C-alpha positions in Angstrom: -12.2 -78.8 15.0 -13.3 -78.3 18.5 -15.3 -80.6 20.7 -18.4 -78.4 20.0 -18.1 -78.6 16.3 -17.5 -82.4 16.5 -20.9 -82.9 18.5 -22.7 -80.8 16.0 -21.5 -82.4 12.8 -22.1 -86.0 14.5 -25.8 -84.6 15.0 -26.2 -83.2 11.6 -27.0 -79.6 12.9 -26.2 -77.5 9.8 -25.8 -74.8 8.7 -23.7 -74.1 12.1 -25.5 -70.6 13.5 -23.0 -68.0 14.8 -24.5 -65.1 16.6 -23.7 -61.4 15.2 -24.3 -59.8 18.7 -21.0 -61.5 20.1 -17.8 -59.5 20.2 -16.0 -63.1 18.9 -17.9 -63.8 15.9 -16.1 -66.9 15.5 -18.0 -68.6 18.7 -20.6 -71.1 18.5 -23.2 -70.4 21.0 -22.4 -69.2 24.5 -20.8 -71.0 27.2 -23.6 -71.4 29.8 -22.4 -74.0 32.0 -22.4 -71.6 35.0 -25.0 -72.8 37.6 -27.3 -70.8 39.3 -27.0 -69.6 42.9 -28.7 -71.5 45.7 -30.6 -69.6 48.0 -31.5 -72.8 50.3 -29.7 -75.3 51.7 -29.6 -78.8 49.1 -31.6 -80.8 52.0 -34.2 -78.8 51.7 -34.5 -78.7 48.3 -34.3 -82.2 47.9 -37.0 -82.4 50.7 -39.0 -80.2 48.8 -38.6 -82.2 45.7 -39.7 -85.4 47.3 -42.8 -83.6 48.6 -43.9 -82.9 45.0 -43.1 -86.3 44.4 -45.2 -87.8 47.0 -48.0 -85.2 46.4 -48.2 -86.8 42.5 -48.1 -90.0 43.9 -51.3 -89.3 45.9 -52.6 -87.5 42.9 -56.0 -88.7 41.3 -57.1 -85.8 39.6 -57.0 -87.3 36.0 -57.1 -90.6 34.7 -53.5 -91.0 33.8 -52.7 -92.1 37.5 -54.4 -95.2 36.7 -52.1 -97.1 34.4 -48.9 -95.4 35.0 -45.7 -97.5 36.6 -43.3 -94.8 37.7 -44.3 -91.2 38.4 -41.9 -89.1 36.5 -41.4 -86.2 38.5 -38.2 -84.7 36.6 -34.6 -84.5 37.5 -31.6 -82.3 37.5 -30.0 -79.5 39.5 -32.0 -76.9 42.2 -31.0 -73.6 41.0 -29.9 -74.2 37.4 -30.2 -71.7 34.6 -32.2 -74.1 32.3 -35.5 -75.7 32.7 -36.1 -77.9 29.7 -39.9 -79.1 29.6 -41.5 -81.8 27.3 -44.7 -83.2 27.2 -45.3 -86.5 28.8 -43.3 -89.4 29.8 -43.2 -92.2 27.4 -42.7 -96.0 27.9 -39.0 -96.0 28.8 -39.7 -93.0 31.1 -42.6 -94.7 32.8 -40.6 -98.0 33.4 -37.5 -96.1 34.9 -39.1 -93.1 36.3 -36.8 -90.4 34.8 -37.4 -88.0 31.9 -36.1 -88.1 28.2 -34.3 -91.3 28.3 -34.1 -93.8 25.3 -33.2 -92.3 22.0 -35.0 -89.1 22.2 -33.2 -88.6 25.6 -29.9 -89.3 24.2 -30.3 -86.8 21.4 -31.4 -84.1 23.7 -28.4 -84.7 26.1 -26.3 -84.4 22.8 -27.9 -81.2 21.6 -27.7 -79.4 25.1 -24.0 -80.6 25.4 -23.5 -78.8 22.0 -24.1 -75.4 24.0 -22.7 -76.7 27.7 -25.7 -77.5 29.0 -26.1 -80.9 31.4 -29.0 -82.0 33.2 -26.5 -83.2 35.9 -24.7 -79.6 36.0 -26.6 -76.9 34.8 -30.2 -77.8 34.1 -33.5 -79.7 35.4 -35.6 -81.5 32.8 -39.3 -82.6 33.3 -42.8 -82.8 31.5 -46.0 -81.1 31.7 -47.6 -84.2 32.6 -45.9 -86.5 35.3 -47.5 -89.8 34.3 -47.5 -91.6 30.9 -50.7 -91.3 29.1 -52.0 -94.8 27.7 -50.4 -95.9 24.6 -48.1 -92.7 24.4 -51.1 -90.7 23.4 -50.9 -87.1 23.6 -52.0 -85.8 27.0 -55.3 -83.7 26.9 -55.7 -80.1 27.6 -57.4 -80.9 30.9 -54.8 -83.3 31.8 -52.2 -80.7 31.4 -54.2 -78.2 33.4 -54.4 -80.6 36.0 -50.5 -81.3 36.3 -50.0 -77.6 36.1 -49.6 -76.8 40.2 -46.7 -79.3 39.9 -44.7 -77.7 37.3 -45.4 -74.4 38.7 -43.8 -75.9 42.1 -41.0 -77.0 40.4 -40.2 -73.6 38.5 -40.5 -72.3 42.0 -38.2 -74.8 43.4 -35.6 -74.6 40.5 -35.8 -70.8 40.0 -34.4 -71.2 36.2 -33.5 -68.3 34.2 -34.9 -69.8 31.0 -37.3 -72.3 29.9 -36.9 -74.6 26.8 -40.2 -75.7 25.8 -39.4 -78.7 23.5 -42.7 -79.7 21.1 -46.0 -78.4 20.3 -48.2 -79.9 23.2 -45.4 -78.7 25.9 -45.4 -75.3 24.3 -48.9 -74.9 23.8 -49.8 -75.8 27.5 -47.3 -73.7 29.1 -48.2 -70.8 27.0 -51.9 -71.1 27.0 -52.4 -71.1 23.1 -53.0 -73.6 20.4 -50.0 -72.8 17.5 -47.8 -74.9 15.3 -44.2 -74.9 16.2 -43.2 -73.2 13.1 -45.5 -70.3 14.3 -44.0 -70.2 17.6 -40.3 -70.4 17.1 -37.8 -67.4 17.1 -39.8 -65.4 19.8 -39.3 -64.9 23.4 -42.4 -65.6 25.3 -43.1 -65.3 29.1 -44.2 -67.8 31.9 -43.8 -66.7 35.8 -41.4 -63.7 34.5 -39.1 -66.7 32.9 -38.4 -66.1 29.3 -39.8 -69.3 27.3 -38.0 -70.4 23.9 -39.6 -73.0 21.9 -38.2 -75.6 19.7 -38.9 -78.9 18.4 -39.5 -82.3 20.4 -36.2 -84.8 20.1 -38.8 -87.7 19.5 -39.6 -85.5 16.4 -36.3 -84.7 15.2 -35.6 -88.5 15.2 -38.3 -88.7 12.6 -37.6 -85.8 10.6 -33.8 -85.3 11.2 -33.9 -82.3 8.3 -35.4 -80.4 10.9 -32.2 -80.4 13.3 -30.7 -77.3 11.7 -33.8 -75.5 13.0 -33.5 -77.0 16.3 -29.7 -75.9 16.5 -30.8 -72.5 15.6 -33.3 -72.7 18.6 -31.0 -73.5 20.9 -28.4 -70.8 19.9 -31.3 -68.1 20.3 -31.9 -69.6 23.6 -28.3 -69.0 24.7 -28.4 -65.2 23.4 -31.7 -64.9 25.4 -30.1 -66.2 28.5 -27.0 -64.0 28.0 -29.3 -60.9 27.8 -31.1 -61.9 31.0 -28.0 -62.4 32.9 -26.5 -58.9 31.9 -29.9 -57.0 32.2 
């Protein structure tokens, strides 16, 4: 059993979805470990990222700034192919200032590893809103809209080739619609000329482990879309 198969088995991501479009029908998802090309020096990108963080620290456009501990801007690789976006920081994210940590973060990292994606190598991870909503409530539509310019600046900075929207709130916000994940899955959407694929949030998968197989299908579909984009 290969490394990817071991990860998938440990996660309970079954059935294994195999692409019918691959020349090698026995392969499990594409290897998407290639890092996108950077068009600017690293230091400039880091400075731009720091400027975004400072602007969020100074932002008082909505009530979320009042009770936050730390701003959770995002982390990852500038020029990465993958941009993963959730809805909002939780308690641990608010404490550490990093996105997708704790149990949900560990599950996300394992799922991404199964398709050769890593937040330290070829992905950037963030949220629709950058401050934790009180008591982990869902961010409101207005709060999401107030934070949208920061997300747009991050997308311009990272210049990804694909967006993976995790969960109903993040998906509906970035696509400006009101639909269930069930209705949104399996389609290619567009935001800022970047393909968007919708899947379940890792926190939901922890509560509903039987849905992991569907999330696996979504991840493999995303690798297909990315491969097609690179080849077009």
